[in-house]
C-alpha positions as CSV (number, residue, x, y, z in Angstrom):
1,M,1.6,5.9,15.6
2,R,-0.5,3.3,17.9
3,R,1.2,2.2,20.6
4,A,0.2,0.3,24.0
5,G,-3.3,0.8,22.9
6,K,-3.2,4.6,22.6
7,W,-2.7,7.0,19.8
8,E,0.9,9.0,20.2
9,D,1.9,11.9,18.1
10,Y,5.3,11.9,16.4
11,R,6.8,15.1,14.7
12,T,7.6,14.5,11.1
13,V,11.1,15.6,10.6
14,K,11.3,14.9,7.0
15,T,9.2,13.7,4.2
16,L,10.7,12.0,1.6
17,Y,9.3,11.9,-1.9
18,P,10.0,9.3,-5.0
19,S,12.6,11.3,-7.5
20,S,9.4,11.1,-9.8
21,A,7.1,13.2,-9.0
22,D,4.2,10.6,-10.9
23,V,4.9,8.2,-8.4
24,D,2.0,9.2,-5.5
25,I,3.6,7.6,-2.1
26,A,5.4,9.3,0.3
27,V,8.0,8.5,3.2
28,F,7.6,10.1,7.1
29,Q,10.9,10.4,9.1
30,T,10.3,10.9,12.6
31,D,12.5,11.9,15.6
32,E,11.0,8.5,17.6
33,P,14.0,6.0,17.2
34,A,12.4,2.4,16.1
35,V,12.2,0.0,19.1
36,Q,13.3,-2.7,16.8
37,P,14.5,-1.8,13.5
38,F,12.8,-3.5,10.7
39,E,14.4,-4.7,7.4
40,I,12.3,-4.3,4.7
41,A,12.9,-7.1,2.0
42,P,11.9,-5.5,-1.1
43,A,11.0,-7.5,-4.5
44,G,13.9,-7.8,-6.9
45,T,14.4,-5.2,-9.8
46,S,12.8,-7.1,-12.8
47,T,9.3,-5.6,-14.0
48,T,7.3,-8.1,-12.2
49,A,9.5,-8.2,-9.2
50,G,9.9,-11.7,-8.4
51,V,6.2,-12.4,-8.5
52,S,4.3,-14.2,-10.7
53,F,1.3,-12.9,-12.8
54,G,-2.2,-14.7,-11.5
55,Q,-0.1,-14.8,-8.0
56,Q,-2.1,-14.5,-4.9
57,V,-0.7,-11.0,-3.0
58,W,-2.0,-9.7,0.2
59,F,-2.6,-6.2,1.0
60,I,-2.8,-4.4,4.8
61,G,-5.0,-1.5,5.8
62,Y,-7.4,0.4,8.0
63,P,-10.4,0.6,6.5
64,F,-13.5,2.1,7.8
65,G,-11.8,3.3,10.9
66,M,-13.1,0.3,13.1
67,I,-12.2,-0.6,16.4
68,S,-12.1,-4.0,18.2
69,V,-14.6,-4.3,21.2
70,P,-12.3,-4.7,24.2
71,A,-13.0,-7.5,26.7
72,K,-13.0,-5.5,30.2
73,G,-10.2,-4.3,31.3
74,S,-8.7,-4.2,27.6
75,T,-8.0,-1.2,25.5
76,I,-9.4,-0.2,22.4
77,T,-7.7,-1.1,19.0
78,E,-7.7,-0.3,15.3
79,L,-8.8,-3.1,13.6
80,P,-5.8,-3.9,10.3
81,F,-7.3,-5.8,7.7
82,M,-5.6,-7.8,5.4
83,K,-6.9,-8.5,1.9
84,R,-5.8,-10.7,-0.9
85,G,-5.9,-10.4,-4.8
86,S,-3.9,-11.7,-7.6
87,M,-0.9,-10.3,-9.8
88,S,-2.6,-9.2,-12.7
89,A,-0.7,-6.3,-14.9
90,V,2.1,-3.9,-14.7
91,D,2.0,-0.8,-16.8
92,A,5.2,-0.1,-17.5
93,S,4.5,2.6,-20.1
94,N,6.1,5.7,-17.8
95,S,9.3,4.0,-16.8
96,E,9.6,6.9,-14.2
97,A,6.3,5.5,-12.3
98,V,5.7,1.8,-13.1
99,V,2.4,0.7,-11.9
100,Y,1.5,-2.8,-10.6
101,Y,-2.5,-3.9,-11.1
102,I,-4.0,-6.2,-8.3
103,D,-7.2,-7.8,-8.6
104,G,-8.4,-7.1,-5.5
105,F,-11.0,-4.9,-3.8
106,N,-9.4,-2.6,-1.3
107,N,-11.3,-0.1,0.8
108,P,-10.4,4.1,1.8
109,G,-7.8,3.1,4.3
110,F,-5.2,0.9,2.4
111,S,-4.0,3.5,0.5
112,G,-0.1,3.9,2.1
113,G,-0.2,0.1,3.3
114,P,1.9,-2.7,1.8
115,V,1.5,-5.2,-1.1
116,L,3.4,-8.8,0.3
117,Y,3.9,-11.9,-1.9
118,W,5.6,-15.0,-1.1
119,E,8.5,-15.9,-2.6
120,F,9.2,-19.3,-3.2
121,A,12.5,-19.2,-3.9
122,T,13.3,-18.2,-0.8
123,R,10.5,-19.2,1.3
124,T,10.1,-15.5,2.6
125,Y,7.2,-12.8,2.2
126,K,8.3,-9.8,0.3
127,I,6.9,-6.3,0.0
128,L,6.2,-5.9,-3.2
129,A,4.6,-2.3,-3.7
130,V,2.5,0.5,-1.8
131,V,-1.3,0.7,-2.0
132,K,-2.1,4.2,-4.1
133,G,-6.1,3.4,-4.2
134,Y,-8.4,1.7,-6.5
135,R,-9.2,2.2,-9.9
136,N,-12.7,3.7,-10.1
137,D,-15.3,2.6,-12.9
138,T,-18.6,3.9,-13.7
139,A,-21.9,2.1,-13.3
140,K,-25.1,1.9,-15.0
141,V,-28.3,2.3,-12.7
142,L,-31.8,1.0,-13.4
143,I,-34.4,3.6,-14.2
144,N,-37.9,2.5,-14.7
145,G,-36.2,-0.7,-15.7
146,K,-33.8,0.8,-18.1
147,P,-30.3,0.7,-18.1
148,V,-28.6,4.6,-17.8
149,E,-24.9,5.5,-17.6
150,T,-24.0,7.7,-14.7
151,N,-21.1,9.5,-13.3
152,I,-21.4,7.6,-10.3
153,L,-17.9,6.2,-9.6
154,V,-17.7,2.6,-8.6
155,N,-14.6,0.6,-7.3
156,S,-13.9,-1.7,-10.3
157,G,-11.7,-4.1,-7.9
158,I,-8.8,-3.7,-9.4
159,L,-6.1,-1.9,-6.7
160,V,-3.4,0.3,-8.2
161,S,0.1,0.6,-6.5
162,Y,3.7,1.4,-7.0
163,S,6.9,-0.7,-6.5
164,I,8.3,-0.4,-3.0
165,Q,11.4,0.5,-4.6
166,Y,10.4,4.1,-5.2
167,A,10.5,4.1,-1.4
168,I,13.7,2.3,-1.1
169,D,15.5,4.6,-3.3
170,A,14.1,7.7,-1.5
171,I,15.5,6.3,1.8
172,E,18.7,5.9,0.2
173,K,19.0,8.9,-1.7
174,N,18.5,10.6,1.8
175,L,21.0,8.6,3.6
176,A,23.6,9.3,0.8
177,S,23.1,12.7,1.7
178,G,24.3,12.3,4.9
179,A,21.2,12.4,6.7
180,T,20.5,9.9,9.5
181,P,17.7,7.1,9.5
């Protein structure tokens, strides 16, 4: 965790996983109490969870390990990136691991970050999903002017994510078992 301009280590007390092994996210519980408890405002429970297809969404991460150049006397901080995309598709073929696809380029460093959207009805930002990564694709390269199929994987520009509800369900299951938050 980054606090006051420096990285601090916190012991993970418990790692919580969604009930489906097909959902590639985890929630880490630490013994460090939150200074200000935050309430997650999850999206609704419908398949598209309150967001419309084509609607703008944002995703947050720390790609490239970039740091800000501090002014004299300031501390070095990592630069969070906020990128945007469009809600493009929902794959509900596995009801235990519904996948949201976002048309938007992300990079390594966004995995585990939130996908946010603006809910017009309540006039609030809500968390739609957790970034898994991006969909890889193969590319053709030109060799002596001729396109050749390769095994080089490239970022397709499609972000893959899982509903935030899977993380919330894992937390609530842990609390129901008598654990403390």
